C-alpha positions in Angstrom: -12.2 1.7 -26.3 -9.1 3.3 -24.7 -8.5 6.5 -22.9 -5.4 8.6 -22.1 -5.0 11.2 -19.4 -2.1 13.7 -19.7 0.4 14.1 -16.9 -0.1 17.8 -16.6 -1.6 18.2 -13.1 -5.2 18.3 -14.3 -7.5 15.7 -12.8 -8.7 12.6 -14.5 -12.1 14.2 -15.0 -10.4 17.0 -17.0 -11.3 19.7 -14.5 -8.8 22.2 -13.4 -6.8 21.5 -10.3 -7.5 23.9 -7.4 -4.2 25.7 -7.9 -5.2 26.4 -11.5 -8.7 27.3 -10.4 -7.4 29.9 -8.0 -4.4 31.4 -9.9 -4.5 34.5 -7.7 -3.3 32.8 -4.5 0.3 33.3 -3.8 0.8 29.6 -2.8 -1.1 28.5 -6.0 1.1 30.6 -8.2 4.3 29.5 -6.4 3.4 25.8 -6.7 2.6 26.0 -10.4 5.9 27.8 -11.1 7.7 25.2 -9.0 6.1 22.4 -11.0 6.9 24.1 -14.3 10.5 23.7 -13.4 10.3 20.3 -11.8 8.2 18.3 -14.3 10.8 18.5 -17.2 13.5 17.1 -14.9 11.3 14.2 -14.0 10.2 13.5 -17.6 13.9 13.3 -18.7 14.4 10.6 -16.1 11.2 8.6 -17.1 12.5 5.2 -18.2 12.3 4.2 -21.8 9.1 2.4 -22.7 7.1 4.0 -19.9 4.4 6.4 -21.1 4.1 10.1 -20.2 0.4 9.8 -20.2 -2.0 7.5 -18.3 -3.5 4.9 -20.6 -6.8 3.1 -19.5 -6.9 -0.3 -21.3 -10.8 -0.2 -21.7 -11.4 3.4 -20.9 -12.7 5.0 -17.7 -15.1 2.3 -16.6 -16.1 1.0 -13.2 -14.2 -2.1 -12.0 -17.2 -4.5 -12.4 -17.5 -3.2 -16.0 -13.8 -4.0 -16.6 -14.4 -7.6 -15.3 -17.5 -8.0 -17.5 -15.6 -6.7 -20.6 -12.6 -9.0 -20.0 -15.2 -11.8 -19.6 -16.3 -11.1 -23.1 -12.9 -10.6 -24.6 -10.9 -13.2 -22.5 -13.5 -15.5 -21.0 -11.1 -18.4 -20.4 -8.2 -16.3 -19.0 -7.6 -17.0 -15.3 -8.6 -14.0 -13.3 -7.9 -15.6 -9.8 -5.8 -18.6 -9.0 -6.3 -19.9 -5.5 -5.1 -23.2 -3.9 -5.4 -25.2 -7.1 -8.6 -23.5 -8.4 -8.5 -21.2 -11.4 -11.4 -18.8 -11.7 -11.7 -17.5 -15.3 -13.0 -14.1 -16.1 -16.3 -15.6 -17.4 -16.7 -17.4 -14.1 -15.7 -14.4 -12.0 -18.2 -12.2 -13.7 -20.9 -14.7 -13.2 -20.2 -15.1 -9.5 -20.0 -11.4 -8.9 -23.3 -10.8 -10.6 -24.9 -13.5 -8.4 -23.5 -12.2 -5.1 -24.7 -8.8 -6.2 -28.1 -10.3 -6.8 -28.1 -11.6 -3.3 -27.0 -8.3 -1.9 -29.8 -6.5 -3.8 -32.3 -9.1 -2.5 -31.5 -8.2 1.1 -31.8 -4.5 0.4 -28.3 -3.3 -0.4 -28.5 -0.2 -2.6 -26.1 2.5 -3.8 -24.2 4.1 -1.0 -24.7 1.3 1.5 -21.6 0.0 3.2 -20.6 -3.6 2.8 -17.8 -4.8 5.1 -15.5 -7.7 4.2 -13.9 -9.3 7.3 -11.6 -12.0 6.1 -8.0 -12.7 5.0 -7.0 -13.3 1.3 -9.5 -15.4 -0.5 -11.5 -15.2 -3.8 -14.6 -14.5 -1.8 -13.0 -11.2 -0.7 -12.6 -10.1 -4.3 -16.0 -11.3 -5.4 -17.7 -9.5 -2.5 -15.9 -6.2 -3.3 -16.8 -6.4 -6.9 -20.4 -7.3 -6.1 -20.8 -4.3 -3.8 -19.3 -2.0 -6.5 -21.7 -3.5 -9.1 -24.6 -2.0 -7.1 -22.9 1.3 -6.3 -22.4 0.2 -2.7 -19.3 1.0 -0.7 -16.6 -1.6 0.0 -15.2 -1.6 3.6 -12.2 -3.9 4.0 -11.6 -4.8 7.7 -8.4 -6.2 9.1 -9.1 -9.9 9.9 -6.7 -9.8 12.8 -9.0 -7.3 14.6 -10.5 -8.3 17.9 -14.1 -7.5 18.8 -13.4 -3.9 20.1 -11.4 -2.9 17.0 -13.9 -4.6 14.8 -17.0 -2.9 16.4 -15.3 0.5 16.0 -14.9 0.2 12.2 -18.3 -1.3 11.7 -20.0 1.4 13.7 -17.9 4.2 12.2 -18.5 3.1 8.6 -22.2 2.3 9.2 -21.9 -1.1 7.5 -25.2 -2.9 7.1 -23.8 -6.2 5.6 -20.7 -8.1 6.7 -19.1 -11.0 4.8 -16.8 -13.2 6.8 -15.2 -16.6 7.4 -16.9 -19.1 9.8 -13.8 -19.1 12.0 -14.0 -15.3 12.4 -17.7 -15.3 13.2 -17.4 -15.6 17.0 -15.4 -12.3 17.1 -18.0 -10.7 14.7 -20.9 -11.9 16.8 -19.4 -10.2 19.9 -18.9 -7.0 17.9 -22.5 -7.1 16.6 -23.8 -6.7 20.2 -22.0 -3.3 20.6 -24.0 -0.1 20.6 -23.7 1.7 17.4 -23.2 -1.4 15.2 -26.2 -1.7 12.9 -25.3 -4.7 10.8 -28.5 -6.3 9.4 -27.1 -9.3 7.4 -24.1 -11.6 7.7 -22.8 -13.8 4.9 -20.5 -16.6 6.0 -18.1 -18.7 3.9 -15.2 -21.0 4.7 -11.5 -20.4 4.0 -11.3 -23.3 1.5 -14.8 -23.2 0.1 -13.5 -22.1 -3.3 -10.3 -24.1 -3.2 -9.7 -27.1 -5.5 -10.1 -29.4 -2.5 -13.0 -27.6 -1.2 -14.2 -28.0 2.4 -17.6 -26.6 3.5 -17.8 -23.9 6.2 -18.3 -25.1 9.7 -21.5 -24.4 11.6 -22.0 -21.1 13.3 -24.6 -20.0 15.8 -26.8 -17.0 14.7 -28.8 -15.8 11.8 -26.4 -16.0 8.8 -26.6 -16.7 5.1 -24.3 -19.3 3.6 -22.1 -18.5 0.6 -23.6 -21.4 -1.4 -27.1 -19.9 -1.0 -26.0 -16.4 -1.9 -24.1 -17.4 -5.0 -27.2 -19.2 -6.3 -29.1 -15.9 -6.4 -30.3 -14.5 -9.7 -27.5 -12.4 -11.4 -28.0 -8.7 -11.8 -26.4 -6.3 -14.3 -24.2 -3.4 -13.3 -26.5 -1.0 -11.5 -24.0 1.9 -11.1 -21.8 3.4 -13.8 -20.6 6.4 -11.7 -16.9 6.2 -11.2 -16.9 9.3 -9.1 -19.3 8.1 -6.4 -18.0 6.9 -3.1 -16.8 3.3 -3.6 -14.6 2.4 -0.6 -13.7 3.3 2.9 -10.1 2.2 3.3 -9.2 2.7 7.0 -5.8 4.1 7.8 -3.4 1.9 9.8 -0.7 3.6 11.7 0.6 3.4 15.2 -1.4 6.0 17.1 -5.0 7.2 17.3 -8.2 5.6 16.0 -8.2 4.7 12.3 -9.9 7.1 9.8 -11.8 6.0 6.8 -10.3 7.3 3.6 -13.0 7.9 1.0 -12.0 6.5 -2.4 -13.9 6.3 -5.7 -13.6 3.9 -8.6 -11.8 6.6 -10.5 -9.1 6.5 -7.8 -9.0 2.7 -8.2 -8.6 2.5 -12.0 -6.2 5.5 -12.1 -4.0 3.8 -9.5 -3.9 0.6 -11.6 -3.4 2.3 -15.0 -0.8 4.8 -13.8 1.3 2.3 -11.9 1.1 -0.2 -14.7 2.4 2.4 -17.2 5.2 3.5 -14.9 6.4 -0.1 -14.7 6.1 -1.1 -18.3 3.0 -3.2 -17.7 -0.1 -3.3 -19.9 -3.0 -5.4 -20.9 -0.8 -6.9 -23.6 2.2 -7.9 -21.4 0.7 -10.8 -19.6 0.4 -9.3 -16.0 0.5 -12.1 -13.4 0.9 -11.1 -9.7 1.6 -13.4 -6.8 -0.1 -11.8 -3.8 0.2 -12.9 -0.3 0.3 -9.5 1.3 -3.2 -8.8 2.8 -5.7 -7.5 0.3 -7.6 -5.7 3.1 -4.5 -3.5 3.1 -4.6 -0.9 0.3 -1.2 -2.0 -1.1 -2.6 -5.5 -1.3 -5.8 -4.3 -3.0 -3.7 -2.6 -5.7 -1.4 -5.7 -6.3 -4.0 -8.4 -5.9 -7.2 -6.8 -7.2 -7.0 -3.6 -9.1 -3.9 -4.1 -11.2 -4.7 -7.6 -12.5 -8.4 -6.8 -13.1 -7.8 -3.5 -14.9 -5.1 -5.1 -17.1 -7.1 -8.3 -17.8 -4.4 -10.2 -16.0 -4.1 -12.8 -13.3 -3.6 -12.8 -9.5 -2.3 -15.8 -7.8 -3.9 -15.3 -4.4 -2.2 -16.8 -1.4 -3.7 -16.9 2.1 -0.4 -16.4 3.8 3.4 -16.2 3.2 5.2 -19.5 2.6 8.5 -19.5 0.7 8.0 -22.9 -1.0 4.4 -22.0 -2.0 5.5 -18.7 -3.5 8.2 -20.3 -5.6 5.8 -22.9 -6.9 3.3 -20.1 -7.7 5.8 -18.1 -9.6 6.9 -21.1 -11.6 3.5 -22.6 -12.2 1.7 -19.4 -13.2 4.5 -17.5 -14.9 4.3 -14.7 -12.4 5.6 -11.3 -13.6 5.6 -9.4 -10.3 5.2 -9.8 -6.5 5.6 -7.7 -3.4 7.3 -9.0 -0.2 9.3 -7.8 2.7 13.1 -7.9 2.4 12.9 -10.8 4.9 10.7 -12.7 2.4 13.3 -12.4 -0.3 16.1 -13.5 2.0 14.1 -16.6 2.9 13.5 -17.3 -0.8 17.3 -17.1 -1.4 17.7 -19.7 1.4 15.5 -22.3 -0.3 17.7 -25.2 -1.3 16.0 -25.8 -4.7 15.9 -22.1 -5.7 18.5 -22.7 -8.5 16.3 -25.5 -10.0 13.2 -23.2 -10.3 12.2 -21.4 -13.5 11.7 -17.8 -12.4 12.4 -16.4 -15.9 9.0 -14.6 -16.0 9.5 -12.7 -12.7 10.6 -9.3 -14.2 9.6 -6.9 -11.5 9.9 -8.2 -7.9 9.2 -5.5 -5.4 10.4 -5.3 -1.8 9.1 -3.4 1.3 11.7 -2.3 3.9 9.5 -2.5 7.0 12.2 -4.0 9.2 15.2 -5.3 7.2 16.3 -2.7 4.6 16.9 -3.2 0.9 20.7 -3.0 0.1 22.8 -3.4 -2.9 24.0 -6.7 -1.4 20.5 -8.1 -1.2 19.8 -7.0 -4.8 23.0 -8.6 -6.0 22.3 -11.9 -4.2 18.8 -12.0 -5.8 20.1 -11.3 -9.3 22.9 -13.9 -9.0 20.3 -16.5 -8.0 17.4 -15.6 -10.2 18.9 -13.8 -13.2 19.7 -10.3 -14.4 16.2 -9.9 -15.8 14.8 -9.8 -12.2 15.8 -6.5 -10.6 14.7 -6.4 -7.0 13.6 -2.9 -6.0 11.6 -1.0 -3.4 7.9 -0.8 -4.3 6.5 2.7 -4.2 6.0 5.8 -2.1 2.4 6.4 -1.1 -0.2 6.1 1.7 -3.8 5.0 2.2 -5.0 8.5 1.5 -3.4 8.5 -2.0 -4.0 4.8 -2.9 -0.2 4.2 -2.3 1.2 4.2 -5.8 2.4 7.8 -6.2 6.2 7.7 -6.8 8.3 4.7 -8.0 12.0 4.0 -8.4 11.3 1.6 -11.3 14.0 1.8 -14.0 16.4 4.0 -11.8 18.5 1.1 -10.4 21.6 1.6 -12.6 24.7 1.1 -10.5 22.4 0.7 -7.5 21.9 4.5 -7.5 18.5 4.1 -5.9 19.9 2.1 -3.0 23.0 4.2 -2.5 21.2 7.5 -2.5 20.4 9.4 0.7 17.5 7.8 2.4 15.0 6.8 1.3 15.1 7.1 -2.5 11.5 7.0 -3.9 12.1 8.0 -7.6 9.7 10.0 -9.8 5.9 10.4 -9.8 3.7 8.1 -11.9 2.1 9.8 -14.9 -0.6 12.2 -13.8 0.7 12.7 -10.3 2.6 15.7 -8.9 4.7 15.9 -5.7 6.1 18.9 -4.0 8.2 19.7 -0.9 7.0 22.7 1.0 7.7 24.6 4.2 5.7 23.0 7.0 4.6 26.4 8.3 4.0 28.5 5.2 3.1 25.8 2.6 5.4 27.5 0.1 7.6 25.3 -2.1 11.2 24.8 -1.1 14.3 24.8 -3.3 15.5 21.5 -4.6 17.5 19.7 -2.0 15.9 21.3 1.0 13.8 19.1 3.4 10.2 19.9 4.1 6.7 18.4 4.0 5.8 16.2 1.0 2.6 17.2 -0.8 0.8 14.9 -3.3 -1.7 15.8 -5.9 -3.2 13.2 -8.2 -6.5 11.7 -9.5 -6.3 9.0 -6.7 -6.1 11.3 -3.7 -9.0 10.6 -1.3 -12.0 12.9 -1.4 -11.8 13.2 2.4 -12.0 11.3 5.7 -15.3 9.7 6.4 -17.3 11.8 8.8 -14.3 13.8 9.8 -14.5 17.3 8.2 -11.9 18.9 10.4 -9.3 16.2 9.7 -10.1 16.5 6.0 -9.6 20.3 6.1 -6.2 19.9 7.7 -5.0 17.3 5.2 -6.5 18.5 1.9 -5.6 22.1 1.1 -6.0 23.6 -2.4 -6.2 20.2 -4.0 -3.0 18.9 -2.4 -2.7 16.2 0.2 -0.5 17.3 3.1 1.1 14.0 4.0 2.9 15.0 7.2 6.0 13.2 5.8 9.4 14.8 5.6 11.2 14.6 2.3 13.4 16.4 -0.2 13.5 16.5 -4.0 17.0 16.3 -5.5 18.3 18.2 -8.4 17.2 15.5 -10.8 13.6 15.7 -9.6 13.6 12.5 -7.5 11.8 12.3 -4.2 13.6 11.2 -1.0 11.5 10.2 2.0 12.9 11.2 5.4 10.2 10.0 7.8 7.0 11.3 9.4 7.1 14.9 10.6 6.1 13.7 14.1 9.1 11.4 14.1 11.7 14.1 13.2 14.2 14.7 16.1 15.5 18.2 17.0 18.9 18.2 18.6 20.0 21.7 19.6 17.6 23.0 16.9 19.1 20.8 14.2 17.0 18.2 12.4 17.8 14.5 12.7 15.8 12.3 10.4 15.4 8.7 11.8 15.5 7.1 8.3 18.9 8.6 7.7 20.4 7.4 11.0 18.8 4.0 10.5 20.4 3.6 7.0 23.8 4.7 8.2 23.7 2.3 11.2 22.6 -0.6 8.9 26.0 -0.1 7.2 27.7 -1.7 10.2 28.3 -5.4 9.6 26.9 -6.5 12.9 23.6 -4.7 12.5 20.5 -6.5 11.2 17.7 -4.0 11.8 17.4 -0.5 13.4 14.6 1.7 14.6 15.4 5.2 15.7 13.1 7.3 17.9 13.3 10.5 19.9 13.7 11.0 23.6 13.5 14.3 25.5 16.8 15.6 26.8 17.3 18.6 29.2 20.5 19.8 27.5 19.8 19.3 23.8 16.0 19.3 23.7 15.9 15.8 22.2 18.3 13.0 21.4 18.0 10.1 19.1 17.8 6.6 20.5 18.5 3.6 18.2 17.0 0.2 19.0 19.3 -2.2 17.2 18.7 -5.9 16.4 22.1 -7.5 15.7 22.9 -10.1 13.1 22.7 -13.6 14.6 26.5 -14.2 14.5 27.4 -10.7 15.8 28.5 -9.8 19.3 27.3 -6.2 19.1 28.5 -3.8 21.9 26.4 -0.6 22.1 29.3 1.6 23.1 31.5 0.3 20.2 28.6 0.9 17.8 28.3 4.5 19.0 32.1 4.9 18.5 31.7 3.5 15.0 28.7 5.8 14.3 30.7 8.9 15.1 32.8 8.3 12.0 29.7 7.8 9.9 27.5 10.8 10.8 27.6 14.3 12.4 28.0 14.2 16.1 24.5 15.5 16.9 23.0 12.6 14.9 24.9 9.9 16.9 22.2 8.0 18.9 22.0 6.3 22.2 22.2 2.6 21.4 20.1 -0.1 22.9 20.5 -3.7 21.6 17.2 -5.6 21.4 16.1 -9.1 20.2 12.9 -8.0 18.5 10.5 -5.1 18.0 6.8 -4.4 18.7 5.0 -4.7 15.4 1.7 -3.3 14.0 -0.8 -5.6 12.3 0.6 -4.6 8.9 4.2 -5.5 9.8 5.6 -2.1 10.7 7.6 -1.3 13.8 5.4 0.3 16.4 7.6 3.2 17.2 5.2 4.8 19.7 6.0 1.9 22.1 9.7 2.3 21.5 9.5 6.0 22.3 8.4 5.2 25.9 11.3 2.8 26.3 13.7 5.3 24.8 12.7 8.0 27.3 13.3 5.5 30.2 16.7 4.7 28.8 17.8 8.3 28.5 16.4 9.2 31.9 18.3 6.3 33.5 21.6 7.5 31.9 21.4 11.1 33.1 
C-alpha cells in the first residue's frame, strides 16, 4: 500500500488549512494569493527526479507498523548497525514488541510519557518505538543534562517511566528526589549491552529494572493505530529561557521522513543508509537516525560519538548514502591520511551544518576533489523543533555554487507539502519577494502546540501558520534566505543589520576562521554590531585592520566592532551561545566610549 499527498497547502489528513477554512480574513486571502504566485516559481526549480507530491512507502501508518511491515518484507535487512552488531528488521520488531510488553506490564498505557535519558544507542530507538506501540508519548532528554535540568523536563512532561544508562543513573536518582517528579519505574541498560562485544551494565543502587529482564517480557501487538495522537514531546533547545515541549504526532514523523526523502531523491528502493553520530535526542538526529531509515526500510549506522576514522569505516563498510556533520567534521575527514584509499562511492548526499565554521565553495571543492564529483557537500535544511526541522532544502541547487554564493543564508525551496511565507512582523501580511520579514511555515509536521503552554502556543500558531520568529526573505526565484532570529536583528540608526550577513562577509577575510555577531546598545546609533572573531591558526589578525577591510565589503552602518577570541561559549547542541556574547559585547562597547 502506498499513499500520496499533494503539495497544495492542504494538510496530510486532507482537511482544509485554516487560511482556506477562513477565506474571509484579509490575511488569509492575502496569503493564499501570495502562495498562488510563489508555488509555481518553486515548482520550476524543483530538481529533476524529485516528486511534487509526498509519497509514503507503506501508506500513512504508525512508525511501529512501518517496522513490523518491513520485518515481514525485509526481515534480514539491517535496521540498526551499532559497534559491530547488526539488528535486522525482524530482530528489531521482536525487541520492540517485548519492551512494549514490559512497559504494559508496569502500567504504561496510551498517553503516558516515557522519557529516554541516554546518548545514541539501539536501546534509545527500541524504547521510542515500544512507547509508540502502546500509544504512549516519547520524551527524549538530553543526556548531558545535570540533575536540575533533568528534573525540570521530567516534571514538566509528567514522565512516569525513564529508560537510562547505568552511568547516568546517579544524576537521575538525584532528579527523582525533586518535588514534582513522579517517575514510577526506571529501566537501566549499559552503553555496550547491545554491542558485538557486549558488556553488562554496572550495578546501581535503587529500585530499577534491567534491560535483560524487560526484553524477556511477552511481546504485545501494536495497541495504537492513531497517527494523530500525541506521540512525542521534543523539547526546544535554544540559548535563553526554559525549554518548551513541542507536541508532535506520528503523522508529523512519517511526513517528515517521506517529504524529506522525496525532496532529496531517496526512496524505499534506493538503498537508504545513514551514518548518524549527531544526537538522536535532538530532533534533527531523530530524523536522520530513526525516522528516515525506518520509514524507508533502510539502515542507520548508529555511532555513540564523533570519530573521524570510525565514520570513514562506517561509510565504507555499510555503503552509507548520507550523513550529517558540522563543517569542522568534514574538514577533519579531509585531513585523514588514508582518505584517498577509502571507497566512499556510495556517499551521494553528505550534509553539513554551519554552527561555527561556515560552508564555503572552497570546502565543497576540497570535498569533491577528495571524494568524487558524485558527493556534493551541502547545507542540510531549514527548520526548527516546532516543525520537525526538514522544511526547506537546498538539495539540487548547487550548480556553480549558487547556493553558497547567494546572500546569507541560502535555504532553497520547501519540501513537497510545505509552504513558507515571509510577512511583516507587525501586520502579518505577506511581503513582496526580496523584502525581509518574519518566516512563516505551514506543513503537516508543524507541532500541535507547546505542552501545557497555551499562551505560548497562541503566539506561535496563528491561522495554521507557525510564526518562527526568524528573519528571512524569499528571492525572485522562490528560494528562502535565512537572516537570523528576530531578537538577534540589530538596528543601527533605524537600519536593519542581520548578523548572518555580517558573519558571512567577514568570513571572506583570509585570516578569519569563525565569526559570531551580536548587538550592543549605543547612545548615538541605538545599537551597534559587535563581531567576535576566531582567527585561522596561522593568521595574525588585527581587529583594526579587519574593520578597515570590512568597510570595503559592506555598508558603513554594518561594520562591526571587532573582538578577537580563541573560542566561543557553546550550547549542548553545538551552537554558539550568543546570549553570553551579548553581555561581553556591551562591556566592550561601553569601555570604548
